[in-house]
C-alpha positions as CSV (number, residue, x, y, z in Angstrom):
1,M,-25.2,1.0,5.5
2,A,-26.5,-0.9,2.5
3,E,-27.7,-4.4,2.9
4,E,-26.7,-7.2,0.6
5,L,-29.1,-8.2,-2.2
6,T,-32.3,-9.6,-0.7
7,P,-35.0,-11.6,-2.4
8,A,-37.3,-9.7,-4.7
9,T,-40.6,-11.2,-3.4
10,P,-41.9,-10.6,0.1
11,D,-42.6,-14.2,0.9
12,E,-39.0,-15.3,0.6
13,S,-36.3,-15.1,3.3
14,E,-35.1,-11.6,4.3
15,E,-31.7,-12.9,5.2
16,P,-28.8,-11.4,3.2
17,I,-27.5,-13.6,0.4
18,K,-24.0,-14.8,1.1
19,Q,-23.8,-18.1,-0.7
20,R,-25.4,-19.7,-3.7
21,K,-27.8,-22.5,-3.0
22,N,-28.2,-25.3,-5.5
23,G,-26.6,-23.1,-8.2
24,L,-29.4,-20.5,-7.8
25,Y,-29.8,-17.2,-6.0
26,P,-33.2,-16.6,-4.3
27,G,-34.8,-13.4,-5.7
28,V,-32.5,-13.2,-8.7
29,S,-34.0,-13.8,-12.1
30,D,-32.1,-15.7,-14.8
31,E,-32.2,-12.6,-17.0
32,L,-30.6,-10.4,-14.3
33,A,-28.0,-13.0,-13.5
34,E,-27.1,-13.3,-17.2
35,N,-27.0,-9.5,-17.6
36,M,-24.6,-9.1,-14.7
37,K,-22.1,-11.4,-16.4
38,S,-21.1,-9.1,-19.2
39,G,-20.6,-5.5,-20.1
40,W,-17.7,-4.9,-17.8
41,A,-14.4,-3.1,-18.8
42,D,-11.0,-4.7,-18.4
43,T,-9.6,-3.3,-15.2
44,E,-6.4,-5.3,-14.9
45,L,-3.6,-3.1,-13.7
46,R,-0.4,-3.5,-15.7
47,D,3.2,-2.4,-15.2
48,L,2.8,-2.1,-11.4
49,R,5.9,-1.1,-9.4
50,P,7.0,-3.3,-6.5
51,I,6.1,-2.0,-3.0
52,P,8.8,0.2,-1.5
53,Q,9.9,-2.4,1.0
54,A,10.0,-5.3,-1.5
55,A,13.8,-5.7,-1.1
56,E,13.5,-5.7,2.7
57,T,10.7,-8.3,2.8
58,A,12.8,-10.5,0.5
59,A,15.8,-10.2,2.8
60,R,13.5,-11.1,5.8
61,R,12.2,-14.2,4.0
62,A,15.8,-15.2,3.2
63,A,16.7,-15.0,6.9
64,L,13.7,-17.1,7.8
65,S,14.6,-19.7,5.2
66,A,18.1,-19.9,6.5
67,R,16.9,-20.5,10.0
68,F,14.5,-23.4,9.2
69,P,16.1,-25.3,6.2
70,G,14.2,-28.3,4.9
71,E,10.9,-27.3,6.6
72,R,7.6,-26.0,5.2
73,L,6.8,-22.7,6.8
74,V,3.2,-21.4,6.8
75,I,2.5,-17.8,7.9
76,P,-1.2,-16.7,7.7
77,A,-2.5,-13.1,7.5
78,G,-5.7,-14.0,9.4
79,N,-9.4,-13.7,8.7
80,L,-12.1,-11.2,9.2
81,K,-13.6,-11.1,12.7
82,T,-17.3,-10.4,13.3
83,R,-18.1,-7.3,15.3
84,S,-21.8,-7.9,15.5
85,N,-24.3,-9.9,13.4
86,D,-23.2,-9.2,9.8
87,T,-20.6,-6.5,10.3
88,E,-16.9,-7.1,10.7
89,Y,-14.0,-5.3,12.5
90,P,-11.6,-3.5,10.1
91,F,-9.0,-6.1,9.1
92,R,-5.4,-5.9,10.2
93,A,-3.1,-8.6,8.9
94,S,-0.9,-10.5,11.3
95,V,2.4,-8.7,12.0
96,E,4.4,-11.8,11.0
97,Y,2.7,-12.0,7.6
98,A,2.8,-8.3,6.8
99,W,6.5,-8.0,7.9
100,L,7.5,-10.9,5.5
101,T,5.3,-9.9,2.5
102,G,4.1,-6.2,2.7
103,N,0.6,-7.5,1.9
104,Q,-2.3,-6.7,4.2
105,T,-5.1,-8.8,2.7
106,E,-7.4,-10.9,4.8
107,D,-7.2,-14.7,4.2
108,G,-3.7,-14.4,2.7
109,V,-1.1,-17.0,3.6
110,L,2.7,-17.0,2.9
111,V,4.1,-20.5,2.4
112,L,7.8,-21.2,2.1
113,E,8.3,-24.6,0.4
114,P,11.6,-26.3,1.2
115,R,14.0,-26.7,-1.8
116,D,17.6,-28.0,-2.0
117,D,18.9,-24.5,-2.1
118,G,16.6,-22.9,0.5
119,H,12.9,-22.2,0.0
120,E,10.5,-21.2,-2.7
121,A,8.0,-18.6,-1.4
122,T,4.3,-18.4,-2.6
123,I,1.8,-15.9,-1.4
124,Y,-1.8,-17.4,-1.4
125,L,-4.5,-14.8,-1.9
126,L,-8.1,-14.6,-3.0
127,P,-8.2,-13.8,-6.7
128,R,-10.4,-11.2,-8.3
129,S,-14.2,-11.8,-7.8
130,D,-15.6,-14.1,-10.4
131,R,-18.2,-12.3,-12.5
132,E,-19.2,-15.4,-14.4
133,N,-20.8,-17.1,-11.4
134,G,-22.0,-13.8,-9.8
135,E,-19.7,-13.9,-6.8
136,F,-18.6,-10.3,-7.2
137,W,-22.1,-8.9,-6.6
138,L,-24.0,-11.6,-4.7
139,D,-21.4,-12.7,-2.2
140,G,-21.1,-10.5,1.0
141,Q,-17.3,-10.3,0.4
142,G,-17.6,-9.8,-3.4
143,E,-15.9,-6.8,-4.9
144,L,-19.1,-4.9,-5.5
145,W,-19.6,-4.9,-1.8
146,V,-16.2,-4.4,-0.3
147,G,-14.1,-3.1,-3.1
148,R,-11.7,-4.3,-5.8
149,R,-8.8,-6.6,-4.8
150,H,-5.6,-7.2,-6.7
151,S,-5.5,-10.1,-9.3
152,L,-2.9,-12.7,-8.6
153,T,-0.8,-11.3,-11.5
154,E,-0.9,-7.9,-9.9
155,A,0.0,-9.3,-6.6
156,E,3.1,-10.9,-8.0
157,Q,4.2,-7.6,-9.5
158,L,3.6,-5.7,-6.2
159,Y,5.2,-8.2,-3.7
160,G,7.7,-9.9,-5.8
161,I,6.4,-13.3,-4.8
162,P,4.6,-15.9,-7.0
163,A,0.8,-15.8,-6.1
164,S,-1.7,-18.6,-6.1
165,D,-5.4,-19.0,-5.2
166,V,-5.7,-19.4,-1.4
167,R,-8.9,-21.5,-1.8
168,E,-6.7,-24.4,-3.0
169,L,-4.2,-24.2,-0.1
170,A,-5.9,-26.1,2.7
171,G,-6.3,-29.2,0.5
172,A,-2.7,-29.0,-0.6
173,L,-1.5,-28.7,3.0
174,R,-3.5,-31.8,4.0
175,E,-1.7,-33.8,1.3
176,A,1.7,-32.3,2.0
177,T,4.5,-34.4,3.6
178,G,7.6,-33.5,5.6
179,P,8.1,-31.2,8.6
180,V,5.8,-28.1,8.8
181,R,5.7,-25.1,11.1
182,V,2.8,-22.6,11.2
183,V,2.3,-19.3,13.0
184,R,-0.8,-20.0,15.1
185,G,-3.7,-17.9,16.2
186,Y,-4.7,-16.3,13.0
187,D,-6.4,-18.8,10.6
188,A,-8.3,-21.7,12.1
189,G,-8.9,-23.3,8.7
190,I,-5.2,-23.4,7.9
191,E,-4.4,-24.8,11.3
192,A,-7.0,-27.5,11.0
193,A,-5.4,-28.6,7.7
194,L,-2.1,-29.0,9.5
195,T,-3.5,-30.6,12.7
196,D,-1.6,-33.9,12.4
197,K,1.6,-32.3,11.0
198,V,2.6,-29.7,13.6
199,T,3.5,-29.4,17.2
200,A,3.0,-26.5,19.6
201,E,6.7,-26.5,20.6
202,R,8.0,-26.3,17.1
203,D,5.4,-23.7,16.1
204,E,6.4,-21.6,19.1
205,E,10.0,-21.7,17.9
206,L,8.9,-20.1,14.6
207,R,6.9,-17.4,16.4
208,V,9.8,-16.6,18.7
209,F,12.3,-16.3,15.8
210,L,10.0,-13.9,13.9
211,S,9.6,-11.8,17.0
212,E,13.3,-11.6,17.7
213,A,14.1,-10.9,14.0
214,R,12.2,-7.7,14.4
215,L,14.3,-6.4,17.3
216,V,16.7,-4.5,15.0
217,K,14.9,-2.3,12.4
218,D,16.2,-1.8,8.9
219,D,16.3,1.6,7.2
220,F,12.8,1.2,5.7
221,E,11.4,0.5,9.1
222,I,13.2,3.4,10.7
223,G,11.8,5.7,8.1
224,E,8.3,4.5,8.7
225,L,8.6,4.9,12.4
226,Q,9.7,8.5,11.9
227,K,6.7,9.1,9.6
228,A,4.4,7.7,12.4
229,V,6.0,10.0,15.0
230,D,5.8,13.1,12.7
231,S,2.1,12.5,12.2
232,T,1.7,11.9,15.9
233,V,3.3,15.3,16.7
234,R,0.8,17.0,14.4
235,G,-2.0,15.0,16.1
236,F,-0.9,16.4,19.5
237,E,-0.9,19.9,18.0
238,D,-4.4,19.3,16.8
239,V,-5.5,18.4,20.3
240,V,-4.0,21.5,21.9
241,K,-5.8,23.7,19.4
242,V,-9.2,22.3,20.5
243,L,-8.8,22.0,24.3
244,D,-11.5,24.6,24.7
245,K,-14.0,22.4,22.8
246,A,-12.9,19.4,24.8
247,Q,-13.7,21.3,28.0
248,A,-17.2,21.9,26.7
249,T,-17.6,18.2,25.8
250,S,-15.4,15.4,27.2
251,E,-12.2,13.4,26.7
252,R,-13.9,11.9,23.6
253,Y,-13.3,15.2,21.8
254,I,-9.6,14.7,22.3
255,E,-9.8,11.1,21.2
256,G,-11.7,12.0,18.1
257,T,-9.5,14.9,17.2
258,F,-6.4,12.7,17.3
259,F,-8.1,9.9,15.4
260,L,-8.9,12.3,12.5
261,R,-5.1,12.9,12.1
262,A,-4.4,9.2,12.3
263,R,-6.9,8.3,9.6
264,V,-6.0,11.2,7.3
265,E,-2.2,10.6,7.4
266,G,-2.0,6.9,8.3
267,N,-3.9,3.7,8.5
268,D,-5.3,4.1,12.0
269,V,-4.2,4.7,15.6
270,G,-1.6,2.2,16.7
271,Y,-3.5,1.4,19.9
272,G,-6.5,2.8,21.8
273,T,-5.8,6.4,22.5
274,I,-5.5,7.3,26.2
275,A,-7.1,10.7,26.7
276,A,-7.0,10.9,30.5
277,A,-7.9,14.2,32.2
278,G,-7.7,14.9,35.9
279,P,-7.6,11.7,38.1
280,H,-8.1,9.5,35.1
281,A,-4.4,10.0,34.3
282,C,-3.7,7.7,37.2
283,T,-5.4,4.8,35.4
284,L,-2.6,3.5,33.1
285,H,-4.8,2.3,30.3
286,W,-7.7,4.7,30.5
287,V,-9.4,4.2,27.1
288,R,-13.0,4.9,28.0
289,N,-12.3,8.6,27.4
290,D,-15.7,9.7,28.6
291,G,-14.7,12.0,31.5
292,P,-14.7,15.8,31.8
293,V,-11.8,18.0,30.8
294,R,-11.5,20.8,33.3
295,S,-9.3,23.9,33.5
296,G,-6.8,23.5,36.2
297,D,-6.4,19.7,35.6
298,L,-3.7,17.9,33.7
299,L,-4.4,16.0,30.5
300,L,-2.3,12.8,30.0
301,L,-2.5,12.1,26.3
302,D,-0.9,8.8,25.2
303,A,-1.4,8.3,21.5
304,G,0.2,7.1,18.3
305,V,-0.5,7.2,14.6
306,E,0.0,3.9,12.7
307,T,1.3,4.3,9.1
308,H,-0.1,2.5,6.1
309,T,2.6,-0.1,6.5
310,Y,1.6,-0.7,10.2
311,Y,4.5,1.0,12.0
312,T,3.2,2.9,15.0
313,A,4.4,5.8,17.2
314,D,3.8,5.7,20.9
315,V,4.1,9.2,22.5
316,T,2.8,10.6,25.8
317,R,2.6,14.2,27.0
318,T,1.0,15.5,30.1
319,L,-0.4,18.9,29.5
320,P,-2.0,21.5,31.7
321,V,-5.5,22.0,30.3
322,N,-5.4,25.8,30.9
323,G,-1.9,26.0,29.5
324,R,-0.1,26.6,32.9
325,F,1.2,24.1,35.5
326,S,0.2,24.7,39.1
327,E,3.1,24.7,41.6
328,V,2.5,21.1,42.7
329,Q,1.8,19.9,39.1
330,R,5.1,21.4,38.0
331,K,6.9,19.8,40.9
332,I,5.7,16.3,40.0
333,Y,6.1,16.9,36.2
334,D,9.7,18.1,36.6
335,A,10.5,15.0,38.6
336,V,9.2,12.8,35.8
337,Y,11.1,14.8,33.2
338,E,14.3,14.5,35.1
339,A,13.7,10.7,35.3
340,Q,13.1,10.5,31.6
341,E,16.3,12.5,30.9
342,A,18.2,9.9,32.9
343,G,16.5,7.1,31.1
344,I,17.1,8.5,27.6
345,A,20.8,9.1,28.4
346,A,21.1,5.4,29.3
347,V,20.0,4.3,25.9
348,Q,23.3,3.5,24.2
349,P,24.6,0.7,22.0
350,G,26.1,-2.0,24.2
351,A,24.1,-1.0,27.2
352,K,21.9,-3.5,28.9
353,Y,18.2,-3.2,28.0
354,R,17.3,-2.8,31.7
355,D,19.7,0.2,32.2
356,F,17.3,2.9,31.1
357,H,14.6,1.6,33.3
358,D,16.9,1.4,36.3
359,A,18.2,5.0,35.6
360,A,14.7,6.4,35.5
361,Q,13.5,4.5,38.6
362,R,16.5,5.7,40.6
363,V,15.6,9.4,40.0
364,L,11.9,8.8,40.9
365,A,12.9,6.9,44.1
366,E,15.2,9.8,45.0
367,K,12.3,12.3,44.6
368,L,9.9,10.1,46.6
369,V,12.5,10.0,49.5
370,E,13.1,13.7,49.2
371,W,9.4,14.4,49.4
372,G,9.1,12.2,52.5
373,L,6.7,9.7,50.9
374,V,8.9,6.7,51.5
375,E,11.7,6.1,54.0
376,G,15.2,6.0,52.5
377,P,17.9,5.4,51.8
378,V,17.3,5.2,48.1
379,E,19.2,1.9,47.7
380,R,16.7,0.3,50.2
381,V,13.7,1.7,48.3
382,L,15.0,0.3,45.0
383,E,15.9,-3.1,46.5
384,L,12.4,-3.5,48.0
385,G,10.7,-1.8,45.0
386,L,8.8,0.6,47.3
387,Q,8.7,3.3,44.7
388,R,6.5,1.1,42.5
389,R,3.4,2.2,44.5
390,W,3.6,5.4,42.5
391,T,5.7,4.5,39.4
392,L,3.6,1.3,38.7
393,H,5.0,0.2,35.3
394,G,8.2,-0.5,33.4
395,T,9.9,2.5,31.8
396,G,9.6,1.4,28.2
397,H,9.3,-1.3,25.5
398,M,10.3,-2.1,22.0
399,L,8.4,-0.4,19.3
400,G,7.6,-1.3,15.7
401,M,4.7,-2.9,13.9
402,D,3.2,-3.6,17.3
403,V,3.1,-0.9,19.9
404,H,4.6,-3.5,22.3
405,D,6.8,-5.0,19.6
406,C,8.7,-8.3,19.7
407,A,6.6,-9.5,22.6
408,A,7.3,-13.2,21.9
409,A,11.1,-12.7,22.1
410,R,12.9,-14.7,24.7
411,T,13.9,-12.9,27.9
412,E,17.6,-13.4,27.3
413,T,17.4,-11.6,23.9
414,Y,15.0,-8.8,25.0
415,V,14.7,-7.8,28.6
416,D,18.0,-9.3,29.6
417,G,19.6,-8.4,26.3
418,V,21.9,-5.7,25.1
419,L,20.9,-2.7,23.0
420,E,22.1,-2.6,19.4
421,P,21.9,0.1,16.7
422,G,18.6,0.0,14.9
423,M,16.5,-0.9,18.0
424,C,13.7,1.4,18.7
425,L,12.1,1.7,22.1
426,T,10.0,4.0,24.3
427,V,11.3,5.7,27.4
428,E,8.2,6.6,29.5
429,P,8.6,7.0,33.3
430,G,5.6,8.2,35.3
431,L,4.3,9.1,38.7
432,Y,0.7,8.4,39.6
433,F,-0.9,9.6,42.9
434,Q,-4.3,7.9,43.1
435,A,-7.2,10.0,44.2
436,D,-7.8,7.8,47.2
437,D,-4.2,7.4,48.3
438,L,-4.1,8.5,51.9
439,T,-0.3,8.1,52.1
440,V,0.4,11.2,50.1
441,P,-0.4,14.9,50.7
442,E,-3.9,15.8,49.6
443,E,-2.7,18.2,46.9
444,Y,-0.9,15.3,45.2
445,R,-4.0,13.1,45.0
446,G,-5.4,12.7,41.5
447,I,-2.3,13.8,39.7
448,G,-0.8,11.5,37.1
449,V,2.2,12.4,34.9
450,R,3.8,10.4,32.2
451,I,6.3,11.6,29.5
452,E,7.0,9.2,26.7
453,D,9.3,9.4,23.7
454,D,10.4,7.1,20.9
455,I,14.1,6.5,21.0
456,L,16.2,5.0,18.2
457,V,19.5,3.4,19.2
458,T,22.3,4.7,16.9
459,E,25.9,3.8,16.3
460,D,27.1,6.5,18.8
461,G,24.2,6.9,21.1
462,N,20.5,7.5,20.4
463,R,18.1,9.8,18.5
464,N,14.8,11.0,19.9
465,L,12.4,10.5,17.0
466,S,9.7,12.6,18.8
467,A,12.0,15.4,19.8
468,A,9.8,17.9,17.9
469,L,7.3,17.7,20.7
470,P,8.4,19.8,23.7
471,R,9.0,18.0,27.0
472,R,10.4,20.5,29.6
473,S,7.6,22.1,31.6
474,D,8.4,25.7,30.6
475,E,8.8,24.6,26.9
476,V,5.4,22.8,27.1
477,E,3.7,26.0,28.3
478,A,5.3,28.1,25.6
479,W,4.5,25.5,22.9
480,M,0.8,25.3,24.0
481,A,0.5,29.1,23.9
482,S,2.0,29.3,20.4
483,V,-0.2,26.6,19.1
484,Q,-3.3,28.1,20.5
485,G,-2.4,31.5,19.1
């Protein structure tokens, strides 16, 4: 990795140059500085087409405007975060900002200024790097170092929003009057400029509204979720093809294989891949992925591709590493499959959100009673929650630009709410028998099974977006054999 420009003489500081000092750059001659100002072609992009979701983002801003008339609304993208020393984590804009603008640029801020007839939106961004003052090649975030960014004029064409220089925004906000709300937690500088103008309670109302507004997906979002799922299906196929190599290395080979598909076809993975082999499958968020992959064990792969527009899939399959379930593995797997079938069938418009969880939990409780692991009747088990020793988690969650989408929504509109067409959620029951659980037969210990699919609520029922990936145990075995050739 190249370092930023350092002083030319050995007796000067070796620190990378990030800022000008007294108008001069250490180690940069006047001649070089002057030379770097000129001789560059005009690279302005003209006649750009709006982003595909421009109509949808405009409609979302209009709904936001209608909810908070007469108030200034400030939605930041966020800033770069340091990973270590002078390197940063890859940037991902806040969901609220990206959902309202389609832009993904660090330091960006959307401001809705109140007007008599609603709001006027402005997107505040860093303009092109200044070549006259040397910023583009001497600043650590200059375009020579990190790549070209869009001019403000280009941004206006792309996003359909007037664009201004974000470096002027903090000062303007300090001088602003009238009620203001800001989405907190992303840009400390913007929040500091609004310290005396906002309250936590009112800002939380803004965050909650933006979370609940995403509960029902529009057509663009549904298309992006399907893209994410389709890429994820191909990623699972990639993994099955290299299970022999994973056995020779570790779970990290699986993680890396899926990551390659995510980066080639999307932006990234939507969350840390869980590549849990053997007893690691009983750890719900196993992301260390440093364990062995052994023939005869099960592999629980929970992974999702994130599209370039930030929509993520979230799919889990539990696969026999050698391609065939043992008798006890199949018994546990088929129980989870039956529970998932019941859960998916309960996803219907007008149904309570909790219904699919209750349906799946009932099936699992019945199996645990049948196997003698817990004393019935089933109603007693469910009332006391005794099945949770082995089922552990909820049966699903909303899905969208966050893997656990709409997390700030109120309980009454989400968990205690009613399903509507356009909602997208996961159905993912599981059974997990810990390796040290002495209450279950020895042959169960260390077996963890989860099956997860992404389900869209439709006008007349539901659609399994990830149906292309086999689920039934015999179909899984046949699919693995066909993929591996």
